[in-house]
Backbone as JSON Lines, residues from 0, in Angstrom:
{"i":0,"aa":"X","n":[-110.59,117.94,-16.77],"ca":[-110.62,116.87,-17.75],"c":[-110.07,115.58,-17.12]}
{"i":1,"aa":"X","n":[-110.81,114.51,-17.25],"ca":[-110.42,113.24,-16.66],"c":[-109.34,112.56,-17.51]}
{"i":2,"aa":"X","n":[-108.41,111.92,-16.83],"ca":[-107.32,111.21,-17.5],"c":[-107.87,109.98,-18.21]}
{"i":3,"aa":"X","n":[-107.46,109.78,-19.45],"ca":[-107.87,108.62,-20.25],"c":[-106.74,107.58,-20.17]}
{"i":4,"aa":"X","n":[-106.97,106.55,-19.34],"ca":[-105.96,105.54,-19.09],"c":[-105.49,104.84,-20.37]}
{"i":5,"aa":"X","n":[-106.43,104.45,-21.21],"ca":[-106.07,103.73,-22.44],"c":[-105.19,104.6,-23.36]}
{"i":6,"aa":"X","n":[-105.54,105.87,-23.48],"ca":[-104.73,106.77,-24.3],"c":[-103.35,106.96,-23.69]}
{"i":7,"aa":"X","n":[-103.3,107.03,-22.38],"ca":[-102.02,107.17,-21.69],"c":[-101.12,105.98,-21.95]}
{"i":8,"aa":"X","n":[-101.69,104.78,-21.85],"ca":[-100.91,103.57,-22.1],"c":[-100.45,103.49,-23.56]}
{"i":9,"aa":"X","n":[-101.32,103.9,-24.46],"ca":[-100.96,103.9,-25.89],"c":[-99.8,104.85,-26.13]}
{"i":10,"aa":"X","n":[-99.86,106.02,-25.51],"ca":[-98.79,107.0,-25.69],"c":[-97.49,106.49,-25.09]}
{"i":11,"aa":"X","n":[-97.57,105.8,-23.95],"ca":[-96.36,105.23,-23.36],"c":[-95.73,104.2,-24.31]}
{"i":12,"aa":"X","n":[-96.57,103.42,-24.96],"ca":[-96.07,102.45,-25.93],"c":[-95.37,103.15,-27.1]}
{"i":13,"aa":"X","n":[-95.98,104.23,-27.57],"ca":[-95.39,105.0,-28.67],"c":[-94.03,105.58,-28.26]}
{"i":14,"aa":"X","n":[-93.98,106.11,-27.04],"ca":[-92.73,106.69,-26.54],"c":[-91.66,105.62,-26.45]}
{"i":15,"aa":"X","n":[-92.04,104.45,-25.95],"ca":[-91.09,103.35,-25.83],"c":[-90.5,102.98,-27.19]}
{"i":16,"aa":"X","n":[-91.36,102.91,-28.19],"ca":[-90.89,102.6,-29.54],"c":[-89.93,103.68,-30.05]}
{"i":17,"aa":"X","n":[-90.28,104.94,-29.82],"ca":[-89.43,106.04,-30.28],"c":[-88.07,106.0,-29.59]}
{"i":18,"aa":"X","n":[-88.08,105.71,-28.29],"ca":[-86.83,105.73,-27.53],"c":[-85.93,104.54,-27.88]}
{"i":19,"aa":"X","n":[-86.49,103.5,-28.46],"ca":[-85.69,102.37,-28.9],"c":[-84.97,102.67,-30.21]}
{"i":20,"aa":"X","n":[-85.37,103.75,-30.86],"ca":[-84.72,104.14,-32.11],"c":[-83.52,105.04,-31.84]}
{"i":21,"aa":"X","n":[-82.94,105.51,-32.9],"ca":[-81.77,106.39,-32.83],"c":[-82.28,107.83,-32.85]}
{"i":22,"aa":"X","n":[-82.39,108.43,-31.66],"ca":[-82.89,109.8,-31.57],"c":[-81.9,110.66,-30.8]}
{"i":23,"aa":"X","n":[-81.93,111.96,-31.04],"ca":[-81.01,112.87,-30.33],"c":[-81.26,112.87,-28.83]}
{"i":24,"aa":"X","n":[-80.23,113.18,-28.07],"ca":[-80.32,113.2,-26.61],"c":[-81.43,114.13,-26.13]}
{"i":25,"aa":"X","n":[-81.53,115.29,-26.73],"ca":[-82.55,116.27,-26.33],"c":[-83.96,115.67,-26.45]}
{"i":26,"aa":"X","n":[-84.21,114.97,-27.54],"ca":[-85.5,114.33,-27.75],"c":[-85.72,113.21,-26.73]}
{"i":27,"aa":"X","n":[-84.66,112.46,-26.43],"ca":[-84.76,111.39,-25.43],"c":[-85.17,111.95,-24.08]}
{"i":28,"aa":"X","n":[-84.58,113.07,-23.71],"ca":[-84.9,113.69,-22.42],"c":[-86.35,114.16,-22.41]}
{"i":29,"aa":"X","n":[-86.79,114.76,-23.49],"ca":[-88.17,115.23,-23.59],"c":[-89.15,114.05,-23.48]}
{"i":30,"aa":"X","n":[-88.87,112.98,-24.21],"ca":[-89.74,111.8,-24.19],"c":[-89.73,111.13,-22.82]}
{"i":31,"aa":"X","n":[-88.57,111.08,-22.19],"ca":[-88.47,110.48,-20.86],"c":[-89.32,111.26,-19.86]}
{"i":32,"aa":"X","n":[-89.25,112.57,-19.94],"ca":[-90.04,113.42,-19.05],"c":[-91.54,113.2,-19.26]}
{"i":33,"aa":"X","n":[-91.95,113.13,-20.52],"ca":[-93.36,112.88,-20.83],"c":[-93.79,111.51,-20.31]}
{"i":34,"aa":"X","n":[-92.94,110.51,-20.51],"ca":[-93.25,109.16,-20.06],"c":[-93.37,109.1,-18.54]}
{"i":35,"aa":"X","n":[-92.48,109.78,-17.83],"ca":[-92.51,109.77,-16.37],"c":[-93.83,110.36,-15.87]}
{"i":36,"aa":"X","n":[-94.29,111.42,-16.49],"ca":[-95.56,112.03,-16.1],"c":[-96.74,111.09,-16.41]}
{"i":37,"aa":"X","n":[-96.68,110.44,-17.55],"ca":[-97.74,109.48,-17.9],"c":[-97.78,108.3,-16.95]}
{"i":38,"aa":"X","n":[-96.62,107.8,-16.56],"ca":[-96.55,106.68,-15.61],"c":[-97.19,107.11,-14.29]}
{"i":39,"aa":"X","n":[-96.88,108.3,-13.85],"ca":[-97.45,108.82,-12.6],"c":[-98.98,108.87,-12.7]}
{"i":40,"aa":"X","n":[-99.49,109.39,-13.8],"ca":[-100.95,109.49,-13.98],"c":[-101.59,108.11,-14.07]}
{"i":41,"aa":"X","n":[-100.94,107.18,-14.76],"ca":[-101.48,105.82,-14.87],"c":[-101.53,105.15,-13.51]}
{"i":42,"aa":"X","n":[-100.48,105.31,-12.72],"ca":[-100.47,104.72,-11.38],"c":[-101.57,105.3,-10.51]}
{"i":43,"aa":"X","n":[-101.76,106.62,-10.59],"ca":[-102.82,107.27,-9.82],"c":[-104.19,106.74,-10.25]}
{"i":44,"aa":"X","n":[-104.37,106.56,-11.55],"ca":[-105.63,106.02,-12.07],"c":[-105.88,104.61,-11.54]}
{"i":45,"aa":"X","n":[-104.85,103.77,-11.59],"ca":[-104.97,102.39,-11.12],"c":[-105.26,102.37,-9.61]}
{"i":46,"aa":"X","n":[-104.55,103.2,-8.85],"ca":[-104.79,103.25,-7.41],"c":[-106.23,103.67,-7.11]}
{"i":47,"aa":"X","n":[-106.73,104.63,-7.85],"ca":[-108.1,105.09,-7.67],"c":[-109.11,104.0,-8.02]}
{"i":48,"aa":"X","n":[-108.85,103.29,-9.11],"ca":[-109.73,102.2,-9.52],"c":[-109.7,101.08,-8.48]}
{"i":49,"aa":"X","n":[-108.52,100.77,-7.98],"ca":[-108.38,99.72,-6.97],"c":[-109.17,100.1,-5.71]}
{"i":50,"aa":"X","n":[-109.07,101.33,-5.28],"ca":[-109.81,101.8,-4.11],"c":[-111.32,101.7,-4.33]}
{"i":51,"aa":"X","n":[-111.77,102.07,-5.52],"ca":[-113.2,101.99,-5.84],"c":[-113.69,100.55,-5.77]}
{"i":52,"aa":"X","n":[-112.9,99.61,-6.27],"ca":[-113.27,98.19,-6.22],"c":[-113.31,97.72,-4.78]}
{"i":53,"aa":"X","n":[-112.31,98.09,-3.99],"ca":[-112.26,97.67,-2.59],"c":[-113.48,98.22,-1.83]}
{"i":54,"aa":"X","n":[-113.84,99.46,-2.09],"ca":[-114.98,100.05,-1.42],"c":[-116.28,99.36,-1.83]}
{"i":55,"aa":"X","n":[-116.37,98.97,-3.09],"ca":[-117.56,98.25,-3.57],"c":[-117.66,96.89,-2.9]}
{"i":56,"aa":"X","n":[-116.53,96.21,-2.76],"ca":[-116.52,94.88,-2.13],"c":[-116.91,94.94,-0.67]}
{"i":57,"aa":"X","n":[-116.66,96.07,-0.02],"ca":[-116.96,96.22,1.41],"c":[-118.44,96.45,1.67]}
{"i":58,"aa":"X","n":[-119.19,96.82,0.65],"ca":[-120.61,97.11,0.82],"c":[-121.45,95.86,0.91]}
């Protein structure tokens, strides 16, 4: 299944809003872990898109 960048960014925004609230430490850790994984996937997606653009420009 391919990563959906827009959904990933939306979820990161939701996590950010949740973490700005008053939540238990356990939930903060869970959300932080999820956010870290999403950031990694978003960066990989952007790197892949950047490479595709560079390869297209070289043709």
